[in-house]
PATILO-397538 format. One line per field, with one value per residue (C-alpha): residue number from 1; residue in three letters; z, y, x negated. Coordinates in Angstrom, 2 decimals, decimal comma. Layout:
# PATILO-397538
num = c(NUM	...)
residuo = c(ALA	...)
zz = c(Z	...)
yy = c(Y	...)
xx = c(X	...)
# end
This chain:
# PATILO-397538
num = c(1	2	3	4	5	6	7	8	9	10	11	12	13	14	15	16	17	18	19	20	21	22	23	24	25	26	27	28	29	30	31	32	33	34	35	36	37	38	39	40	41	42	43	44	45	46	47	48	49	50	51	52	53	54	55	56	57	58	59	60	61	62	63	64	65	66	67	68	69	70	71	72	73	74	75	76	77	78	79	80	81	82	83	84	85	86	87	88	89	90	91	92	93	94	95	96	97	98	99	100	101	102	103	104	105	106	107	108	109	110	111	112	113	114	115	116	117	118	119	120	121	122	123	124	125	126	127	128	129	130	131	132	133	134	135	136	137	138	139	140	141	142	143	144	145	146	147	148	149	150	151	152	153	154	155	156	157	158	159	160	161	162	163	164	165	166	167	168	169	170	171	172	173	174	175	176	177	178	179	180	181	182	183	184	185	186	187	188	189	190	191	192	193	194	195	196	197	198	199	200	201	202	203	204	205	206	207	208	209	210	211	212	213	214	215	216	217	218	219	220	221	222	223	224	225	226	227	228	229	230	231	232	233	234	235	236	237	238	239	240	241	242	243	244	245	246	247	248	249	250	251	252	253	254	255	256	257	258	259	260	261	262	263	264	265	266	267	268	269	270	271	272	273	274	275	276	277	278	279	280	281	282	283	284	285	286	287	288	289	290	291	292	293	294	295	296	297	298	299	300	301	302	303	304	305	306	307	308	309	310	311	312	313	314	315	316	317	318	319	320	321	322	323	324	325	326	327	328	329	330	331	332	333	334	335	336	337	338	339	340	341	342	343	344	345	346	347	348	349	350	351	352	353	354	355	356	357	358	359	360	361	362	363	364	365	366	367	368	369	370	371	372	373	374	375	376	377	378	379	380	381	382	383	384	385	386	387	388	389	390	391	392	393	394	395	396	397	398	399	400	401	402	403	404	405	406	407	408	409	410	411	412	413	414	415	416	417	418	419	420	421	422	423	424	425	426	427	428	429	430	431	432	433	434	435	436	437	438	439	440	441	442	443	444	445	446	447	448	449	450	451	452	453	454	455	456	457	458	459	460	461	462	463	464	465	466	467	468	469	470	471	472	473	474	475	476	477	478	479	480	481	482	483	484	485	486	487	488	489	490	491	492	493	494	495	496	497	498	499	500	501	502	503	504	505	506	507	508	509	510	511	512	513	514	515	516	517	518	519	520	521	522	523	524	525	526	527	528	529	530	531	532	533	534	535	536)
residuo = c(MET	ALA	ASP	SER	GLY	PRO	LYS	LEU	ARG	ASN	SER	SER	PRO	LEU	ALA	ALA	GLU	VAL	ASP	ARG	ARG	ARG	THR	PHE	ALA	ILE	ILE	SER	HIS	PRO	ASP	ALA	GLY	LYS	THR	THR	LEU	THR	GLU	LYS	LEU	LEU	LEU	PHE	GLY	GLY	ALA	ILE	ASN	LEU	ALA	GLY	GLN	VAL	LYS	ALA	LYS	ARG	ASP	ARG	ARG	SER	THR	ARG	SER	ASP	TRP	MET	SER	ILE	GLU	LYS	GLU	ARG	GLY	ILE	SER	VAL	VAL	THR	SER	VAL	MET	THR	PHE	ASP	TYR	ASN	GLY	ARG	VAL	PHE	ASN	LEU	LEU	ASP	THR	PRO	GLY	HIS	GLU	ASP	PHE	SER	GLU	ASP	THR	TYR	ARG	THR	LEU	THR	ALA	VAL	ASP	SER	ALA	VAL	MET	VAL	ILE	ASP	ALA	ALA	LYS	GLY	ILE	GLU	ALA	ARG	THR	ARG	LYS	LEU	PHE	GLU	VAL	CYS	ARG	LEU	ARG	ASP	ILE	PRO	ILE	ILE	THR	PHE	ILE	ASN	LYS	MET	ASP	ARG	GLU	SER	ARG	ASP	PRO	PHE	GLU	ILE	LEU	ASP	GLU	ILE	GLU	LYS	THR	LEU	ALA	LEU	ASP	THR	THR	PRO	MET	THR	TRP	PRO	ILE	GLY	MET	GLY	ARG	ASP	PHE	ALA	GLY	THR	TYR	ASP	VAL	ARG	ARG	GLY	ASP	MET	ARG	LEU	MET	VAL	GLU	ASP	SER	LYS	ASP	ALA	PRO	SER	GLN	PRO	LEU	ASP	LEU	LYS	MET	LEU	ALA	ALA	LYS	ASN	PRO	MET	LEU	ASP	ALA	ASP	ALA	ILE	ALA	GLU	GLU	LEU	SER	LEU	ILE	LYS	GLU	ALA	CYS	LYS	PRO	PHE	ASP	PHE	ALA	ALA	PHE	ARG	GLU	GLY	HIS	LEU	THR	PRO	VAL	TYR	PHE	GLY	SER	ALA	LEU	LYS	ASN	PHE	GLY	VAL	LYS	ASP	LEU	LEU	ASP	ALA	LEU	ALA	ASP	PHE	ALA	PRO	PRO	PRO	ARG	PRO	GLN	ALA	SER	SER	THR	ARG	THR	VAL	GLU	PRO	GLU	GLU	ASN	ASN	MET	SER	ALA	PHE	VAL	PHE	LYS	ILE	GLN	ALA	ASN	MET	ASP	PRO	ASN	HIS	ARG	ASP	ARG	ILE	ALA	PHE	ALA	ARG	LEU	VAL	SER	GLY	ARG	LEU	ARG	ARG	GLY	MET	ARG	ALA	LYS	LEU	VAL	ARG	THR	GLY	LYS	PRO	MET	THR	LEU	SER	ALA	PRO	GLN	PHE	PHE	PHE	ALA	GLN	ASP	ARG	SER	ILE	ALA	ASP	GLU	ALA	PHE	ALA	GLY	ASP	VAL	VAL	GLY	ILE	PRO	ASN	HIS	GLY	THR	LEU	ARG	ILE	GLY	ASP	THR	LEU	THR	GLU	GLY	GLU	ASP	ILE	LYS	PHE	LEU	GLY	VAL	PRO	MET	PHE	ALA	PRO	GLU	ILE	LEU	ARG	ARG	VAL	LYS	LEU	GLY	ASP	PRO	MET	LYS	ALA	LYS	LYS	LEU	LYS	GLU	ALA	LEU	GLN	GLN	MET	ALA	GLU	GLU	GLY	VAL	VAL	GLN	VAL	PHE	ARG	PRO	LEU	ASP	GLY	ALA	PRO	ALA	MET	VAL	GLY	VAL	VAL	GLY	SER	LEU	GLN	LEU	ASP	VAL	LEU	LYS	VAL	ARG	LEU	LYS	ASP	GLU	TYR	GLY	LEU	GLU	ILE	GLY	PHE	ASP	GLN	PRO	GLU	PHE	GLN	LEU	ALA	ARG	TRP	ILE	ALA	CYS	ASP	ASP	ASP	LYS	LYS	LEU	ASN	ASP	PHE	VAL	GLN	ALA	ASN	TYR	SER	SER	CYS	ALA	GLU	ASP	LEU	ASP	GLY	ASP	LYS	VAL	PHE	MET	ALA	ARG	ASN	GLN	PHE	ILE	LEU	ASP	TYR	THR	GLY	GLU	ARG	ALA	PRO	GLY	ILE	VAL	PHE	THR	ASP	ILE	LYS	ASP	VAL	LYS	LYS	ALA	GLU)
zz = c(34,08	32,22	28,48	27,36	23,75	21,61	22,81	20,92	18,42	19,66	22,31	20,08	20,91	17,61	18,39	21,87	20,43	17,82	20,50	22,42	19,52	19,41	16,29	16,24	14,75	16,22	14,17	14,79	13,39	13,43	16,81	18,79	20,64	18,71	18,67	22,38	23,16	21,09	23,18	26,45	25,42	24,90	28,31	30,03	27,99	29,26	25,87	27,18	30,71	30,71	31,95	29,40	26,50	25,07	28,17	28,44	25,03	25,66	22,16	21,28	17,77	18,74	19,62	19,24	16,39	14,21	12,63	9,31	9,34	7,87	10,68	13,31	11,60	11,19	14,17	12,13	11,36	7,64	7,65	9,43	12,30	13,66	17,30	19,03	22,80	25,47	28,13	30,53	28,69	25,27	22,34	20,89	17,39	17,36	13,98	14,32	11,16	9,62	10,90	8,04	5,23	2,59	3,57	3,59	1,23	3,72	6,45	4,31	3,56	7,23	8,19	6,04	8,45	11,81	13,75	15,86	16,25	18,92	17,96	19,67	20,08	21,34	24,27	23,18	19,50	19,34	16,02	13,26	9,52	9,39	12,27	10,48	7,24	8,94	10,94	7,71	6,46	9,69	9,29	5,78	7,28	10,43	12,60	16,30	17,78	21,31	21,88	23,97	24,78	25,21	26,78	29,64	31,63	29,28	28,63	27,03	25,93	28,07	28,02	27,37	24,37	22,97	23,41	21,69	18,80	18,36	18,24	15,82	13,56	13,32	13,94	16,61	20,01	22,99	26,42	28,81	30,69	32,69	33,44	34,07	37,53	36,72	33,56	32,56	35,49	37,83	36,21	39,22	37,72	36,44	37,82	36,71	35,66	35,87	39,12	40,89	42,16	41,15	40,09	40,92	38,75	40,25	38,46	36,22	37,68	35,43	37,57	39,72	42,21	42,30	45,48	46,74	45,40	47,93	46,50	49,82	50,08	46,50	47,17	50,29	48,32	45,38	46,26	42,54	42,21	42,74	44,51	44,02	40,29	39,91	41,83	39,55	36,45	37,69	38,45	34,98	33,33	34,98	34,00	30,49	28,94	27,29	29,16	27,44	24,88	23,91	20,78	19,54	20,07	18,14	15,31	15,11	16,30	19,74	21,12	24,77	25,74	28,03	29,24	30,13	29,30	27,39	28,13	31,88	31,61	32,82	31,48	29,31	31,49	31,32	27,53	27,36	29,67	27,40	24,34	26,17	27,32	24,50	21,22	18,94	18,21	14,57	12,30	9,17	5,93	2,55	-0,40	-4,11	-3,64	-0,01	3,51	5,42	9,14	11,46	13,23	10,01	10,20	6,96	7,06	4,87	4,87	2,80	2,37	3,18	3,28	1,91	3,64	2,46	4,29	7,84	8,67	6,31	7,15	5,54	2,87	3,74	2,26	4,50	3,52	6,36	6,25	8,27	9,07	8,28	9,32	10,83	12,11	10,42	11,25	10,64	7,62	6,17	2,45	1,30	-2,08	-3,53	-5,30	-7,75	-9,34	-8,34	-7,07	-3,62	-1,25	1,99	5,01	6,47	8,74	9,58	12,11	14,86	15,22	17,87	15,73	14,79	16,92	15,66	16,58	14,66	14,80	15,23	14,98	14,55	14,52	12,77	13,76	14,05	11,78	10,70	8,59	5,72	4,32	0,53	-2,47	-4,50	-4,58	-2,61	-3,48	-1,70	-1,92	-2,39	-0,84	0,75	1,43	2,10	-1,42	-1,90	-4,83	-3,03	-3,25	-0,40	-1,53	-2,23	-0,77	-2,99	-4,79	-5,28	-8,23	-7,38	-6,82	-7,81	-10,84	-11,30	-13,64	-11,84	-12,82	-12,34	-11,59	-13,07	-16,37	-15,97	-13,08	-15,11	-14,74	-11,00	-10,79	-12,70	-10,28	-7,26	-8,46	-9,11	-5,51	-4,17	-6,16	-4,87	-1,34	-2,04	-1,36	-4,75	-7,88	-11,06	-14,50	-17,61	-20,73	-23,70	-26,03	-24,21	-22,39	-18,93	-16,15	-13,84	-10,17	-8,63	-4,98	-2,82	-1,02	-1,53	1,60	-0,19	-2,72	0,11	1,46	-2,00	-2,46	0,96	0,57	-2,95	-1,67	1,61	0,37	-3,29	-3,54	-6,12	-6,24	-7,88	-8,51	-9,93	-13,04	-13,58	-16,40	-18,92	-17,23	-14,02	-13,77	-14,02	-14,29	-14,80	-17,95	-17,74	-20,52	-20,93	-24,57	-24,95	-28,58	-27,72	-24,94	-27,27	-29,91	-27,33	-26,17	-29,75	-30,51	-27,37	-27,35	-26,24	-23,31	-22,03	-19,62	-17,68	-13,92	-11,91	-12,74	-16,46	-16,22	-18,66	-17,38	-19,19	-18,45	-18,82	-18,77	-16,84	-15,82	-18,97	-21,25	-19,08	-19,33	-23,04	-23,87	-21,81	-23,53	-26,93	-25,97	-25,30	-23,26	-21,82	-18,08	-16,21	-12,56	-9,76	-7,59	-8,51	-6,58	-6,44	-7,22	-10,71	-11,68	-11,31)
yy = c(-0,18	0,44	0,64	-2,14	-1,03	-0,16	2,70	5,93	5,86	9,27	11,71	14,70	16,82	15,73	12,03	12,54	14,18	11,46	8,77	10,29	9,77	6,93	6,86	4,20	3,26	1,48	-1,42	-3,42	-4,79	-2,29	-2,02	-3,44	-0,11	1,47	5,02	4,86	3,58	6,40	8,93	7,31	7,26	11,00	11,31	9,40	11,25	14,56	15,75	16,13	16,80	15,42	11,84	9,94	12,28	9,62	9,50	13,26	13,56	10,61	9,51	7,09	8,50	12,05	11,39	13,75	11,86	11,60	14,95	14,34	14,51	11,04	9,66	11,22	9,95	6,36	5,98	4,93	6,34	6,85	8,99	8,85	11,29	12,32	13,23	14,32	14,35	14,02	11,32	10,13	11,89	10,58	12,35	10,21	10,50	8,47	7,67	6,57	4,64	3,78	0,47	-0,18	-2,33	0,03	2,45	-0,03	2,03	4,88	2,44	0,81	4,22	5,12	1,95	3,10	6,03	4,20	2,29	0,16	-0,68	-1,47	-4,33	-4,01	-7,21	-7,52	-9,97	-11,56	-11,96	-12,62	-12,33	-11,04	-10,76	-7,09	-7,55	-10,45	-8,49	-5,44	-7,65	-9,12	-5,59	-4,95	-8,24	-7,29	-4,22	-6,02	-3,62	-4,62	-5,06	-4,61	-6,31	-4,87	-7,22	-4,79	-4,97	-7,29	-5,73	-7,46	-11,11	-12,45	-15,57	-17,39	-15,43	-18,57	-19,30	-15,80	-16,15	-19,51	-18,03	-15,20	-17,71	-20,09	-17,57	-14,98	-17,24	-14,74	-15,67	-14,08	-13,00	-11,83	-8,80	-8,38	-10,92	-10,30	-10,96	-12,04	-11,26	-9,51	-8,08	-9,73	-8,09	-6,71	-5,64	-7,07	-8,89	-7,62	-10,79	-9,33	-7,37	-9,78	-7,15	-6,24	-3,17	-3,00	-1,26	1,97	3,73	6,53	6,28	7,44	5,80	2,90	2,26	-1,01	-3,08	-6,48	-9,47	-10,47	-13,03	-13,60	-9,92	-9,96	-13,01	-11,39	-8,28	-10,25	-13,73	-14,51	-14,56	-17,99	-17,27	-20,81	-20,77	-17,38	-18,62	-21,65	-19,43	-17,18	-20,22	-21,62	-18,32	-18,38	-22,00	-22,16	-18,69	-17,49	-14,79	-11,43	-11,35	-7,77	-8,73	-11,04	-8,22	-5,66	-8,19	-8,66	-12,29	-11,78	-9,54	-8,48	-8,72	-6,39	-6,74	-3,98	-1,87	1,34	2,52	2,18	3,77	0,55	-0,99	2,04	3,33	-0,09	0,06	3,58	2,64	-0,33	1,93	4,27	1,43	-1,12	0,51	1,38	4,92	6,06	3,48	3,84	4,25	2,78	5,16	4,75	5,13	4,43	3,84	7,08	7,08	9,13	10,80	12,35	16,15	16,90	16,85	14,40	13,40	11,70	12,48	9,57	11,34	14,41	15,78	18,74	20,86	19,68	23,23	23,93	27,65	27,92	25,19	24,16	21,35	19,55	17,08	14,73	14,10	11,65	13,04	10,40	12,23	15,41	18,43	20,43	24,14	26,50	28,68	26,40	25,75	22,15	20,51	18,71	15,93	15,06	18,52	19,58	22,87	24,41	25,12	27,07	25,25	28,41	26,92	23,22	21,99	19,45	17,93	16,83	15,66	18,93	21,09	22,15	24,25	25,63	23,38	25,64	22,52	18,80	15,82	12,47	10,33	13,23	13,60	17,16	18,75	20,95	23,37	23,60	24,34	21,19	21,24	18,04	14,56	11,23	9,64	12,91	13,22	16,43	16,93	19,65	19,19	15,53	13,73	10,71	9,17	7,14	3,89	4,60	3,18	0,92	1,94	-0,86	-1,48	-0,55	-3,20	-0,91	1,41	4,07	6,98	10,21	11,62	15,39	17,02	20,41	20,13	23,75	22,64	20,14	22,13	22,41	18,65	17,94	20,08	18,51	14,96	15,90	17,06	13,99	11,73	13,60	13,02	9,32	9,43	7,81	7,02	8,84	7,29	9,45	7,36	8,19	8,26	11,24	9,37	10,72	10,08	7,09	6,83	3,69	2,66	-0,33	-0,34	1,15	3,30	5,37	6,34	7,59	9,67	11,10	12,03	13,71	15,63	16,86	18,20	19,71	21,10	21,91	22,29	19,50	17,12	13,86	10,34	7,25	5,12	1,61	1,68	-1,09	-1,89	-3,87	-4,09	-1,63	-2,70	-0,67	-1,50	-2,20	-2,93	-2,60	-1,56	1,90	1,28	-1,97	-0,19	2,59	0,05	-1,81	1,40	2,41	-1,03	-0,90	2,83	2,66	0,43	2,48	5,39	7,52	7,81	10,91	10,58	9,99	6,28	4,06	1,79	-1,01	-1,30	-4,73	-5,78	-8,92	-11,24	-13,36	-10,37	-9,26	-12,69	-13,03	-9,64	-10,36	-13,70	-12,00	-9,17	-10,63	-8,30	-6,44	-6,93	-6,05	-5,22	-4,53	-2,76	0,42	2,09	5,79	6,57	5,17	8,22	10,28)
xx = c(-11,34	-14,56	-14,85	-17,17	-17,20	-20,20	-22,35	-22,97	-25,79	-26,86	-25,81	-25,08	-22,02	-20,44	-20,94	-19,48	-16,35	-15,92	-16,26	-13,32	-10,90	-8,37	-6,20	-3,50	-0,15	2,84	4,21	7,36	10,58	13,46	15,21	12,29	12,06	9,21	10,54	11,42	7,93	6,44	8,30	7,28	3,62	3,93	5,53	2,75	0,16	1,51	2,71	6,28	7,48	11,01	11,12	13,18	13,80	16,09	18,25	18,38	19,99	22,30	21,50	18,71	18,63	17,68	14,06	11,16	9,52	12,66	13,49	15,20	19,01	19,43	17,26	19,48	22,62	21,45	19,14	16,11	12,68	12,12	8,99	5,67	5,26	1,88	1,41	-1,80	-2,28	-4,98	-5,08	-7,74	-10,57	-9,48	-7,85	-5,06	-3,65	-0,45	1,09	4,71	5,59	8,96	10,26	12,67	11,25	12,66	9,89	7,03	4,86	4,74	3,72	1,01	-0,48	-0,43	-2,29	-5,22	-5,61	-5,75	-8,37	-6,02	-2,34	0,23	2,54	5,91	7,94	11,50	11,36	14,65	13,76	10,03	8,19	10,47	9,94	8,93	6,49	4,84	4,47	2,96	0,63	-0,72	-1,49	-3,41	-5,26	-6,40	-8,06	-9,32	-7,34	-7,42	-3,95	-2,61	0,75	3,58	6,47	9,36	12,84	11,90	14,75	17,20	17,84	14,70	12,90	10,38	7,07	5,03	7,25	6,61	2,85	2,94	4,92	2,39	-0,46	1,24	3,02	0,25	-2,78	-3,81	-5,20	-3,42	-4,56	-1,83	-3,17	0,03	2,75	6,46	7,84	11,37	13,34	16,53	18,47	15,95	12,92	11,06	7,74	4,47	1,46	-1,96	-3,78	-7,27	-6,93	-4,63	-2,16	1,38	3,30	6,99	9,54	10,82	13,66	12,39	8,89	6,07	3,43	4,58	1,74	-0,16	0,08	-1,09	0,83	3,50	5,91	7,69	8,53	9,83	11,99	13,38	14,36	15,78	17,11	17,42	13,62	12,08	8,79	7,48	8,22	6,51	3,45	3,29	3,47	0,67	-1,48	-0,79	-1,80	-5,21	-5,79	-4,33	-4,70	-7,86	-9,81	-9,96	-12,79	-13,62	-15,57	-12,76	-10,26	-12,33	-12,74	-8,96	-8,91	-7,35	-4,64	-4,25	-0,58	1,36	4,95	7,39	10,41	9,84	13,37	12,72	9,25	7,67	4,47	3,77	0,93	-0,75	-0,52	-1,92	-4,79	-5,55	-5,68	-8,05	-10,31	-10,23	-9,14	-12,07	-13,24	-13,30	-14,86	-17,01	-15,04	-15,93	-16,09	-16,72	-20,48	-21,35	-20,06	-19,44	-20,25	-18,01	-20,96	-22,30	-22,54	-20,71	-16,91	-15,03	-11,37	-8,69	-5,00	-2,68	0,68	2,45	5,53	7,57	10,13	9,37	10,44	13,38	13,21	9,80	10,02	6,49	4,41	1,95	-0,77	-1,70	-5,44	-7,51	-10,95	-13,56	-16,72	-18,04	-16,15	-13,42	-13,42	-10,55	-11,31	-13,99	-14,19	-13,91	-14,25	-11,24	-13,12	-10,33	-10,42	-13,93	-12,49	-12,99	-10,12	-10,08	-8,67	-7,20	-4,54	-5,15	-2,62	-2,18	1,27	3,63	6,56	8,34	6,06	2,67	-0,33	-3,28	-6,34	-9,38	-11,52	-11,02	-13,35	-13,68	-10,73	-8,32	-5,30	-4,57	-1,89	-3,09	-0,47	-0,62	1,57	1,12	-2,69	-3,18	-1,93	-1,88	-5,33	-7,24	-10,71	-11,98	-15,71	-18,26	-19,57	-20,41	-18,76	-17,38	-13,93	-12,56	-11,03	-7,42	-4,27	-2,19	0,96	3,45	5,72	9,32	11,94	14,82	15,01	17,68	18,34	19,19	22,58	22,75	26,10	25,15	23,17	22,07	19,84	17,81	14,58	15,05	15,67	12,47	10,47	12,17	11,50	7,88	7,55	9,34	7,00	3,94	5,22	5,69	9,44	10,07	8,14	9,11	8,77	9,24	9,97	7,77	10,78	12,26	15,02	16,00	13,52	13,91	13,12	11,71	12,00	11,16	14,52	17,97	17,74	15,10	17,75	19,95	17,07	16,41	20,05	20,28	17,04	17,83	21,14	19,85	16,55	17,20	20,97	21,17	24,12	23,05	24,22	22,54	23,05	21,81	19,22	18,67	15,35	14,84	11,05	8,17	4,53	1,38	-0,56	-4,28	-6,73	-10,51	-10,09	-8,52	-7,58	-5,84	-3,97	-2,83	-1,76	0,32	2,00	2,84	4,24	6,44	7,12	10,75	9,82	6,88	6,77	4,29	4,11	3,26	-0,43	0,09	-0,71	1,19	3,94	5,76	9,48	11,09	14,73	13,90	11,06	11,40	10,77	7,86	6,23	7,06	5,53	2,43	1,82	1,84	-0,48	-3,95	-6,15	-3,17	-2,65	0,54	-0,01	2,43	-0,18	-2,02	-4,79	-3,99	-7,63	-7,31	-5,33	-8,49)
# end
């Protein structure tokens, strides 16, 4: 299958390396099989050798991309994992995002660092709420999407019904690239719509061979399969479904659809081939002053995630950076634009979940880990000297506010430092009231509080609880007139706080008070979204 994408602007070695990169995320509703699919993509990409890592452990929750103890206990992904592997001449950077809505901020930040996405849909459930919300984030960024209908080996809905739901619910055209032959216990394999052949499911096969379509042979092997009905379906697909339009896909208007079962290793190779052939290489990135092209010689990058203590033995702190342009070389000096200071990239790293290796060089499109001790923050820009700032990722106002209750008052200083680090990671937001009252943490969902509690205990030895504060809402304060802003803060001193960046936040007991205060403060704007760049 040939790649019909845009050609290189030049044939330089740098441009050739950039063109090989494919950086993508996997989005889905919880329990659609995203983490299992992630693992199987690594299997087919040669990054692991054991067929069915999930099966081998006899525990779906102990997968390679879930490493935090709370993830293993609850069987969910709550952090973004980055995995790099080679396949078919391409270099893939796979970003496995949290599926649970309580960790949506982490997912939104991750989607600023990818060029395409795989949307995983449970064949029995179709489009679910979380899938729809994540799709809308992708649409805002014009991210092309490849769809994988998973769990075809279980009882599922009619494939035509699922395609129709995608088109109506997401306003997204669909083109089935493969088609299921049977469903549930009678799922026999898939038909390749473009080539006209079929691939039959073989237990634990990494690469089921293609063969000519033979419905009579299938019916003879499995009497439950209705050969005439299948033939009618395949005829209907060719007549009724839109042909694949490469330009429409790259523009985010059409999604190619693949069917399979990640758990049975089936359909995954088709998906990986599609990513290699159709997904876009690194795209230009808008900055505060200009658009940066990936083939530019000078290195530039932005930090979209901070993760601490991935290796508890070393208490490390890693900044995940997406390279926007040029080539990163181990040991090079880069400028941290926020501070204007240089920093040496002495040990940049590639990741495979918990495992890592030193990156001697990396190119635009790659995601690297940069060890640091609090120097880097989410949204930071690194360059080879140019003063540009890549447009930041949004920070959302929390839906839950809590005061942290410390068991041992003698550890108050340690708690302050730990919360600072957790806020820099994006685990929680921290608001420090101006009147000196105890700090509050803000989260999108209650599960984030559980993660905070577990991590403070495991990583810092701090036993904490939570109290309900008098405030329910937090909104950033914006005003074009600095004096007016300061006057407002002084007049509402006991209801104002500062966030991690020192930006002022108004705390309200309820929506009525928020609206009432806003009406009586002309020129003052309350916002529930903050661009992380505004802190600079």
